[in-house]
FIKEZA-453069 format. One record per residue (C-alpha): residue in one letter; x, y, z. Coordinates in steps of 0.001 Angstrom, whole numbers, padded with zeros to 6 digits. Last residue first. Layout:
# FIKEZA-453069
 rest      c1      c2      c3
    A       X       Y       Z
...
# end
This chain:
# FIKEZA-453069
 rest      c1      c2      c3
    X  137724 -038748  071538
    X  135979 -042106  071285
    X  132307 -041699  070404
    X  129943 -044299  071809
    X  127543 -046469  069841
    X  124417 -048279  071081
    X  123120 -051177  068989
    X  125468 -053598  070780
    X  123848 -052840  074159
    X  125606 -053891  077383
    X  129209 -053112  076480
    X  128344 -050127  074312
    X  129878 -050355  070877
    X  132937 -048312  070001
    X  133633 -045385  067727
    X  136681 -043668  066195
    X  138815 -046710  066993
    X  139763 -047598  063383
    X  137752 -050839  063492
    X  134808 -048916  064935
    X  135068 -046383  062108
    X  134984 -049199  059536
    X  131956 -050772  061200
    X  130172 -047415  061092
    X  131089 -047077  057411
    X  129571 -050495  056707
    X  126357 -049497  058514
    X  126172 -046308  056476
    X  126537 -048426  053327
    X  123592 -050613  054429
    X  121529 -047495  055208
    X  122099 -046142  051656
    X  122676 -042386  051654
    X  120375 -040338  049454
    X  122698 -037831  047850
    X  124002 -034261  048082
    X  121343 -032283  050010
    X  120288 -035562  051634
    X  123622 -035855  053438
    X  122651 -034500  056856
    X  119229 -036174  056893
    X  120611 -039563  055862
    X  123288 -039304  058547
    X  120659 -038333  061135
    X  118416 -041301  060366
    X  121237 -043869  060327
    X  122683 -042581  063629
    X  119187 -042609  065134
    X  118694 -046240  064146
    X  122077 -047338  065582
    X  121746 -045761  069027
    X  123636 -042658  070090
    X  126288 -041681  072629
    X  128687 -038718  072277
    X  125949 -036562  070705
    X  128103 -033838  069116
    X  131107 -036010  068327
    X  128754 -038776  067250
    X  127021 -036571  064690
    X  130198 -035078  063263
    X  131865 -038533  063149
    X  128906 -040066  061310
    X  128828 -037177  058812
    X  132566 -037531  058130
    X  132135 -041271  057589
    X  129338 -040713  055096
    X  131413 -038130  053206
    X  134465 -040432  053254
    X  132406 -043241  051676
    X  130568 -041113  049122
    X  133586 -040599  046871
    X  133992 -044366  046492
    X  130341 -044761  045534
    X  130658 -041971  042969
    X  133774 -043517  041450
    X  132027 -046895  041221
    X  129002 -045317  039571
    X  131250 -043578  037055
    X  132952 -046896  036197
    X  129619 -048668  035781
    X  128389 -045916  033451
    X  131583 -046103  031456
    X  131211 -049900  031132
    X  127515 -049444  030177
    X  128289 -046776  027594
    X  127852 -043199  028673
    X  125448 -041052  026752
    X  126180 -038632  023944
    X  128733 -041072  022563
    X  131130 -038931  020662
    X  131686 -038263  016986
    X  134222 -035460  017032
    X  133369 -032186  015395
    X  135106 -030822  012310
    X  134659 -027059  012387
    X  134999 -025507  008940
    X  136284 -021988  008402
    X  136096 -020901  004779
    X  132412 -021702  004579
    X  130634 -022774  001390
    X  132309 -026146  001738
    X  134291 -028363 -000589
    X  136006 -031738 -000428
    X  136920 -033096 -003842
    X  140499 -033953 -002820
    X  139171 -036247 -000086
    X  142487 -037146  001547
    X  143076 -040887  001925
    X  142006 -043672  004292
    X  142108 -047484  004014
    X  139925 -049728  006192
    X  141286 -053064  007410
    X  140810 -052333  011101
    X  137201 -051322  010578
    X  135581 -047924  011033
    X  131800 -047842  011152
    X  129419 -045873  008972
    X  130555 -047533  005744
    X  132643 -046733  002669
    X  135226 -049409  001884
    X  137496 -047564  001619
    X  137414 -044286  003474
    X  137796 -040785  002132
    X  138987 -037907  004279
    X  137821 -034253  004527
    X  134300 -035583  005089
    X  132776 -032716  007111
    X  129768 -031984  004880
    X  128379 -035504  005411
    X  129966 -037242  008380
    X  131702 -040544  007546
    X  135316 -039632  006796
    X  136425 -036903  009226
    X  134158 -037671  012205
    X  134446 -041433  011721
    X  138239 -041121  011748
    X  138240 -039396  015162
    X  135684 -041806  016586
    X  137868 -044721  015484
    X  140968 -043102  016939
    X  139274 -042438  020280
    X  138202 -046077  020634
    X  141612 -047409  019679
    X  143746 -045152  021878
    X  145956 -042790  019765
    X  149410 -044245  019175
    X  149782 -041789  016267
    X  151952 -043777  013836
    X  150825 -047257  014901
    X  147113 -046399  014875
    X  147418 -044633  011521
    X  149257 -047583  010024
    X  146671 -050022  011334
    X  143826 -047922  009949
    X  145468 -047965  006558
    X  147141 -044919  005066
    X  146790 -043134  001747
    X  148616 -040417 -000185
    X  151312 -040117  002459
    X  153738 -037270  003347
    X  151271 -034471  004126
    X  148767 -037210  004980
    X  150348 -037688  008417
    X  149313 -034129  009376
    X  145651 -035161  009103
    X  145939 -037895  011761
    X  147739 -035736  014339
    X  145259 -032902  013751
    X  142318 -035267  014289
    X  143805 -036344  017626
    X  144338 -032725  018687
    X  140709 -031986  017829
    X  139797 -030073  014698
    X  139102 -026562  013440
    X  139775 -026601  009710
    X  140769 -023474  007791
    X  139849 -023932  004188
    X  141313 -023582  000754
    X  139573 -025024 -002309
    X  141809 -025435 -005363
    X  139835 -028504 -006414
    X  142670 -030717 -005188
    X  142324 -029525 -001563
    X  144471 -027123  000471
    X  144112 -027129  004302
    X  145047 -024593  006961
    X  144810 -026255  010356
    X  143338 -024886  013646
    X  143876 -027194  016616
    X  141964 -028536  019635
    X  142954 -030136  022930
    X  141334 -032546  025433
    X  142775 -035869  024214
    X  146273 -034396  024266
    X  146256 -034099  028052
    X  149971 -033235  028501
    X  151479 -033860  031942
    X  153163 -031016  033817
    X  154768 -031290  037229
    X  155200 -028635  039894
    X  157805 -027976  042585
    X  158892 -024603  041272
    X  156741 -022385  039081
    X  158406 -019992  036610
    X  161096 -022376  035437
    X  158559 -025173  035280
    X  156387 -023005  033054
    X  159141 -021836  030717
    X  160707 -025288  030310
    X  157294 -026863  029626
    X  156501 -024133  027093
    X  159749 -024763  025245
    X  159071 -028505  025193
    X  155589 -027905  023741
    X  157093 -025838  020930
    X  159678 -028553  020195
    X  156928 -031178  019891
    X  154580 -029029  017827
    X  156249 -029035  014425
    X  157259 -032666  014935
    X  153624 -033717  014930
    X  152335 -035073  018258
    X  152535 -038754  019064
    X  149657 -039525  021432
    X  149559 -041367  024712
    X  146509 -040899  026930
    X  146974 -039698  030503
    X  143793 -040942  032128
    X  141515 -038013  033017
    X  140340 -037078  036497
    X  137784 -034321  036199
    X  139241 -030893  036966
    X  139741 -029245  040336
    X  141848 -032055  041757
    X  144847 -031593  039481
    X  145049 -027923  038533
    X  144668 -027395  034797
    X  147129 -025406  032711
    X  145486 -024360  029462
    X  148110 -024001  026734
    X  147791 -021860  023625
    X  150464 -022615  020999
    X  151195 -020869  017730
    X  152474 -022749  014686
    X  155703 -021649  013063
    X  156558 -018151  011854
    X  159365 -017536  014356
    X  159117 -018902  017896
    X  162281 -017280  019300
    X  160981 -013688  019257
    X  157824 -014655  021171
    X  159769 -016456  023866
    X  159456 -014219  026957
    X  156319 -012214  026127
    X  154905 -015283  024432
    X  155181 -017315  027633
    X  153886 -014503  029828
    X  150744 -014080  027722
    X  150234 -017847  027838
    X  150528 -017832  031639
    X  148017 -014962  031959
    X  145512 -016857  029829
    X  146132 -019985  031876
    X  145366 -018079  035094
    X  141924 -017125  033771
    X  141137 -020704  032719
    X  142483 -022034  036003
    X  140175 -019722  037979
    X  137173 -020959  036007
    X  138120 -024547  036868
    X  138587 -023628  040534
    X  134987 -022389  040581
    X  133879 -025873  039603
    X  136117 -027357  042283
    X  134513 -025183  044982
    X  131001 -025864  043695
    X  129616 -028482  046106
    X  131799 -027359  048990
    X  130452 -023810  048757
    X  126852 -024713  049480
    X  124149 -026838  047881
    X  121445 -024489  046558
    X  123313 -021188  046634
    X  126400 -022864  045173
    X  124336 -024520  042457
    X  122819 -021147  041570
    X  126275 -019598  041488
    X  127519 -022363  039186
    X  124537 -021670  036914
    X  125314 -017959  036804
    X  128985 -018640  036091
    X  128166 -020662  032989
    X  125552 -018139  031851
    X  128045 -015286  032260
    X  130664 -017209  030279
    X  128167 -017448  027466
    X  127755 -019858  024578
    X  130294 -022393  025806
    X  132244 -023964  022963
    X  135693 -022794  023970
    X  136990 -026348  023692
    X  138589 -026292  027126
    X  135691 -024567  028845
    X  133036 -026719  027233
    X  134913 -029957  027838
    X  135501 -029079  031488
    X  131845 -028139  031956
    X  130813 -031551  030611
    X  133075 -033438  032984
    X  132130 -031281  035988
    X  128449 -031675  035172
    X  128805 -035436  034998
    X  130359 -035749  038427
    X  128082 -033077  039951
    X  124989 -034899  038657
    X  126204 -037979  040505
    X  126670 -035856  043642
    X  123077 -034678  043347
    X  121854 -038227  043748
    X  118373 -037610  045159
    X  117483 -035386  042233
    X  114358 -033219  042483
    X  116386 -030101  043181
    X  118309 -030576  039907
    X  115095 -030495  037885
    X  114256 -027095  039400
    X  117830 -025982  038854
    X  117491 -026760  035160
    X  114278 -024746  035066
    X  116076 -021829  036696
    X  118822 -022097  034078
    X  116284 -021926  031248
    X  114558 -018896  032797
    X  117924 -017218  033388
    X  118765 -017622  029699
    X  115400 -016054  028836
    X  116243 -013024  030961
    X  119642 -012640  029277
    X  118170 -012781  025790
    X  118677 -015803  023518
    X  120813 -015376  020401
    X  122672 -018612  021069
    X  121161 -020413  024069
    X  120946 -023915  022599
    X  124492 -024073  021279
    X  127031 -025151  023871
    X  125288 -023946  027038
    X  122009 -025558  026030
    X  123565 -028884  025016
    X  125685 -029073  028155
    X  122695 -028284  030353
    X  120775 -031108  028692
    X  123777 -033395  029143
    X  123821 -032532  032863
    X  120117 -033347  033103
    X  120765 -036626  031280
    X  123556 -037696  033634
    X  121525 -036969  036768
    X  118440 -038697  035255
    X  120300 -041863  034250
    X  119347 -043908  037317
    X  115712 -043499  036320
    X  113246 -043925  039180
    X  114647 -040687  040579
    X  112701 -038648  038041
    X  109566 -040630  038931
    X  109237 -039762  042601
    X  110794 -036292  042611
    X  108361 -035324  039884
    X  105430 -036648  041903
    X  106545 -034951  045139
    X  106942 -031651  043325
    X  103413 -032016  041961
    X  102005 -032765  045410
    X  103827 -029769  046893
    X  102475 -027445  044198
    X  098987 -028895  044671
    X  099128 -028290  048443
    X  100484 -024801  047808
    X  097418 -023812  045748
    X  098620 -021506  042983
    X  094968 -020602  042310
    X  094196 -024055  040888
    X  093265 -023050  037337
    X  095836 -020500  036138
    X  098746 -021187  038489
    X  098194 -024923  039033
    X  097419 -025618  035384
    X  100357 -023516  034216
    X  102699 -025360  036561
    X  101323 -028672  035311
    X  102144 -027852  031697
    X  105510 -026334  032545
    X  106440 -029499  034453
    X  105492 -031707  031495
    X  107424 -029486  029126
    X  110407 -029648  031477
    X  110265 -033438  031632
    X  109927 -033631  027852
    X  112938 -031332  027527
    X  114875 -033672  029828
    X  114248 -036676  027572
    X  114762 -034631  024391
    X  118224 -033688  025617
    X  118999 -037241  026725
    X  118033 -038808  023370
    X  117940 -042616  023372
    X  116173 -042688  026739
    X  113038 -041350  025082
    X  112864 -044389  022793
    X  113373 -046839  025663
    X  110413 -045294  027579
    X  111091 -045848  031299
    X  111417 -042192  032278
    X  108404 -041163  030202
    X  106051 -043946  031253
    X  106977 -043276  034873
    X  106080 -039619  034414
    X  102749 -040540  032823
    X  101869 -042666  035859
    X  103225 -040184  038370
    X  101367 -037273  036791
    X  098144 -039285  036611
    X  098297 -040415  040254
    X  099150 -036921  041448
    X  096300 -035371  039456
    X  093860 -038004  040744
    X  094986 -037505  044350
    X  094896 -033709  044076
    X  091393 -033621  042640
    X  090053 -035813  045470
    X  092083 -033843  048051
    X  090452 -030673  046714
    X  086959 -032022  047313
    X  087636 -033663  050669
    X  084821 -031624  052262
    X  082968 -029421  049752
    X  083474 -025822  048616
    X  086910 -026360  047073
    X  085288 -028868  044732
    X  083397 -026016  043071
    X  086319 -023634  042641
    X  088714 -026416  041565
    X  086240 -027867  039055
    X  085628 -024420  037568
    X  089348 -023792  037202
    X  089820 -027189  035577
    X  086962 -026502  033153
    X  088447 -023115  032275
    X  091941 -024578  031897
    X  090994 -027337  029487
    X  094591 -028190  028578
    X  093601 -031355  026639
    X  095638 -033767  028788
    X  094656 -032053  032037
    X  090959 -031915  031159
    X  091052 -035584  030083
    X  092635 -036541  033397
    X  089986 -034597  035330
    X  087021 -036207  033633
    X  085812 -035832  030036
    X  086671 -038985  028057
    X  085558 -041311  030884
    X  084408 -039597  034087
    X  086970 -040216  036845
    X  086832 -036685  038289
    X  083030 -036605  037957
    X  082364 -040044  039450
    X  084352 -039187  042548
    X  082680 -035776  042794
    X  079099 -037052  042604
    X  077669 -036747  046126
    X  079947 -033820  047008
    X  079082 -031819  043893
    X  075382 -031579  043017
    X  073669 -032765  046201
    X  076196 -031579  048782
    X  077153 -028325  047097
    X  073537 -027429  046359
    X  072501 -028090  049979
    X  075526 -026233  051358
    X  074620 -023290  049117
    X  071174 -023291  050722
    X  072546 -023251  054261
    X  075308 -020694  053672
    X  072897 -018283  052000
    X  070033 -018646  054503
    X  071489 -016083  056927
    X  071089 -013420  054228
    X  067267 -013803  054415
    X  065674 -014468  051046
    X  064427 -011947  048470
    X  066915 -010836  045846
    X  070280 -011475  047506
    X  069227 -014965  048593
    X  068007 -015731  045104
    X  071299 -014483  043633
    X  073194 -016967  045815
    X  070775 -019698  044735
    X  071254 -018806  041070
    X  075044 -018784  041498
    X  074952 -022345  042833
    X  072679 -023465  040019
    X  075002 -021923  037419
    X  078047 -023589  038963
    X  076311 -026959  038980
    X  075256 -026510  035352
    X  078788 -025557  034325
    X  080186 -028498  036288
    X  077842 -030871  034455
    X  078899 -029464  031090
    X  082602 -029999  031872
    X  082075 -033523  033218
    X  080024 -034794  030296
    X  076277 -034561  030579
    X  073469 -037115  030137
    X  073683 -039394  033162
    X  075163 -036877  035583
    X  072463 -034364  034670
    X  069559 -036617  035622
    X  071095 -037605  038943
    X  071902 -033945  039644
    X  068281 -032937  038941
    X  066815 -035499  041337
    X  069131 -034579  044217
    X  068817 -030905  043356
    X  065040 -030884  043783
    X  064970 -033119  046875
    X  067593 -030960  048617
    X  065732 -027801  047636
    X  062503 -029181  049105
    X  064274 -029932  052393
    X  065952 -026492  052415
    X  062658 -024711  051800
    X  060891 -026849  054424
    X  063447 -025654  057020
    X  063602 -022057  055810
    X  059877 -021321  055629
    X  057575 -021781  058599
    X  060127 -023234  060994
    X  063139 -021066  060155
    X  061350 -017797  059509
    X  059096 -018230  062544
    X  062051 -019207  064774
    X  064078 -016211  063632
    X  061307 -013731  064558
    X  058194 -012145  063092
    X  060436 -009765  061175
    X  061956 -012733  059299
    X  058522 -013977  058274
    X  057598 -010500  057052
    X  060900 -010228  055226
    X  059999 -013427  053354
    X  056610 -011914  052502
    X  058038 -008616  051302
    X  060833 -010237  049242
    X  058420 -012618  047589
    X  056128 -009705  046636
    X  059036 -007794  045125
    X  060408 -010853  043341
    X  057206 -011474  041428
    X  057963 -014674  039480
    X  059410 -015492  036060
    X  059538 -019133  035002
    X  062687 -021122  034179
    X  062394 -024315  036205
    X  064132 -022814  039211
    X  061646 -019901  039185
    X  058723 -022309  039223
    X  060262 -024207  042138
    X  060643 -020925  044027
    X  056995 -020117  043357
    X  055882 -023556  044508
    X  057912 -023287  047708
    X  056304 -019952  048568
    X  052813 -021247  047865
    X  053341 -024407  049896
    X  054494 -022487  052979
    X  051737 -019918  052735
    X  049069 -022581  052199
    X  050247 -024516  055251
    X  050215 -021453  057531
    X  047001 -019925  056192
    X  044294 -022493  056856
    X  045980 -023663  060032
    X  046203 -020136  061450
    X  049799 -019503  062354
    X  050278 -016590  059979
    X  047083 -014710  060836
    X  045997 -014582  064473
    X  049183 -015784  066174
    X  051756 -014158  063862
    X  049792 -010952  063443
    X  049280 -010761  067226
    X  053009 -011259  067767
    X  053884 -008572  065214
    X  051453 -006069  066785
    X  052833 -006796  070245
    X  056376 -006232  068975
    X  055291 -002809  067756
    X  053362 -001967  070929
    X  056009 -003038  073413
    X  055387 -006329  075264
    X  054435 -005845  078918
    X  056741 -005958  081895
    X  054516 -003631  083948
    X  057203 -001014  084436
    X  058574 -001306  080918
    X  055118 -001027  079272
    X  053758  001887  081374
    X  056425  004511  080812
    X  057965  004485  077328
    X  055458  002374  075397
    X  052516  004141  077097
    X  054057  007470  076077
    X  054384  006296  072451
    X  050736  005229  072255
    X  049852  007534  069367
    X  053127  006858  067527
    X  052727  003088  068055
    X  049204  003249  066652
    X  050409  005023  063512
    X  053193  002477  062903
    X  050858 -000448  063590
    X  048370  000817  061069
    X  051005  001005  058374
    X  052299 -002451  059249
    X  048790 -003910  059280
    X  048049 -002481  055852
    X  051296 -003890  054409
    X  050541 -007289  055929
    X  047044 -007130  054451
    X  048490 -006397  050998
    X  051071 -009196  051201
    X  048477 -011708  052393
    X  046102 -010662  049617
    X  048842 -010952  046991
    X  049884 -014322  048431
    X  046363 -015685  048123
    X  045658 -014058  044754
    X  047623 -016838  043027
    X  044928 -019376  043786
    X  042002 -018292  045923
    X  041577 -015607  048618
    X  039038 -016584  051281
    X  041762 -017366  053782
    X  043249 -013902  053351
    X  039894 -012212  053889
    X  039291 -014328  056961
    X  042750 -013449  058298
    X  042007 -009754  057930
    X  038880 -010028  060061
    X  040824 -011877  062714
    X  043491 -009178  062505
    X  040886 -006464  063150
    X  039547 -008182  066241
    X  043037 -008891  067533
    X  043937 -005211  067180
    X  040879 -004201  069223
    X  041434 -006727  071992
    X  045131 -006053  072341
    X  044580 -002279  072357
    X  041863 -002594  074986
    X  044184 -004624  077149
    X  046858 -001884  076904
    X  044539  001090  077521
    X  042818 -000568  080468
    X  046198 -001482  081927
    X  047506  002055  081445
    X  044564  003602  083328
    X  046760  005064  086090
    X  045866  008714  085553
    X  049150  009359  083714
    X  048557  006359  081453
    X  045101  007587  080536
    X  046386  011150  080219
    X  049071  010168  077696
    X  046616  008141  075630
    X  044361  011191  075416
    X  047239  013527  074680
    X  048438  011220  071828
    X  044887  011194  070410
    X  044725  015016  070510
    X  048085  015341  068721
    X  047067  012643  066236
    X  043994  014632  065231
    X  041974  012228  063077
    X  040246  013210  059868
    X  042745  011451  057567
    X  042499  008183  059464
    X  040126  006366  057145
    X  042294  003377  056228
    X  039804  001004  057884
    X  042646 -000080  060185
    X  043269  003556  061097
    X  039559  004210  061536
    X  039260  001298  063928
    X  042293  002529  065894
    X  040707  006000  066117
    X  037436  004541  067335
    X  039319  002654  070027
    X  041087  005877  071059
    X  037807  007740  071484
    X  036233  004789  073231
    X  039293  004706  075532
    X  038841  008347  076455
    X  035178  007869  077344
    X  035842  004766  079368
    X  038713  006467  081230
    X  036712  009636  081903
    X  033667  007765  083221
    X  035361  007449  086589
    X  035562  011323  086758
    X  038982  012233  088017
    X  039689  013808  091426
    X  043090  015331  091780
    X  044616  015402  095254
    X  047505  017655  096046
    X  049921  017079  098843
    X  052800  019419  099460
    X  055674  018918  101821
    X  058029  020841  104157
    X  057334  024365  102979
    X  059178  026980  105062
    X  057793  029980  107141
    X  059499  032435  109502
    X  062431  033221  107260
    X  065001  035593  108799
    X  066180  038273  106452
    X  069636  038681  104949
    X  070632  041818  103105
    X  071203  043847  106341
    X  073849  041400  107428
    X  073659  041110  111179
    X  076635  041901  113515
# end
């Protein structure tokens, strides 16, 4: 069945051939029309042209297979016009040369834009298929070959550009717009043209200029002025690139300035007498230091040069400080000088050296170096803390207290012998806690917490035990008075601090004859305490106590004196004696000689605290001296604290004794480290044992290899270790 809507086709087109015959003269005629148009465009007389008609003509030539004729004709015509332009440029004299070149380049660009629009179809169809250069690129190449690379123009162009830049460097004003156009022209002609015809000679001339200028400057300027000039020159070159040079020239020209003005002279600059790096540091010239850092950062080895000089200076001045006999006389001032020095360098690094970690590390290394050159640094840092926590932080805000404590911790971190610091710190903390002279309990606990964070629980466990004892003692005293308060009457009151042996510094039990009024009271407390706690012993540390005494003087003055236990024992003797000799006082009190002399010095030789008189009057106490009450004593305060003259630093015998105690305490720590290492490794050679022990213990002290060797020998003798049968330097752990 056929569909009525469908009809059978009898005819179908297979192919169609159509032949167009073009007049041979058509191509010549069309080209002459286009050639005339190109001439008019170059003559700047294109206003009468119909660009639509010209485009159609060029289109038809390409369509009718006359693209080659059109392309070769274009090359010939453009070349002819560019040759004419080049003659005009060559004939220009003096400063008009660059103006003429700039004008002709502008004209050529305008013409090239119009020609490219007319020949757009040729660019799209004929040029790619025949592997020809596109019209715009062709125009640039012809300009390069027929204008820029002409001998008479190429050399003059290069010299003219360099002369203008030299003029600008020497303070003259030049036409930036024209320079920008010509430099862009060279860049548009291709990277090789820009580099060969301008950039390479520009960089060579710049190197010569800055080499000569830097040599002149270095002879007449101090370091700060020279750096300012170098910085200004560097900024000028960066600005020059932004104004009219190619952006890819920035790194190259700045490298030239950096090399000639900085890298070639940096050693001389940092060591320049009266103005170099050391002078800048000493005189706090932060702006000059910042400028030096920024400039030297740009050159190889620049920062390492600054760092080496800074490190050398800091170590040298640090060594002068820690070995200065005058500074060593005052521990607090000694540590304060260290902190001031650290603050100074910290400010330099933060404000001038951009908080550079390499400088921070170098500074830390320097401080660690010279602080540990003084064996007294651990003691002095502890004394500094003691001074601050006794009186130096009164009225200081909480944040400021933390700043001081953080600085102390910074000094502490530098110490190799942290265990020595611990010995002194424990002694000083004990005196503060027992005398009640600490400024702030919170500050005390904060510092202990910082030490715990830094060194671990073991380091501070005994320190924390001291605080626990103080709290427990308060509870014990409350219990004592709750039980015996009615029996004590109106006599003196007693506050006892019960100290756990082991937590507190070891103190020799010093003999001292207490006044009768106190003896019975102390016995009652002993009975109460031992009755409350079984299996314990009490021993009185009279050298660590204090007392409040009401005193009446001959002038009618009444005062309440806060004194040490020793001072109390001495003063109470004068209730029944008008005067006593040193010998009599010593015999009656049985106070150790050294402590008794310090006690008497405090009460007879200190102005404003002289509640006793001494005959003969002198600063030192002699065995033949006679003492009596100073009836003329007066003070504007009712409560008067009579301090004890103490040696702020240890004497040589005390220092030797402390060192011996430290060395003894280190032995079990070294042995424990050796056992831990060998238990884990089972077999290890001598050198590796030494290295690992030092590493494990460095948070507390710097272990001496010879002492480690002795501890190894001791462990071998006690069958913890044994030597390998074939290699005596190899140790084995015996489980």
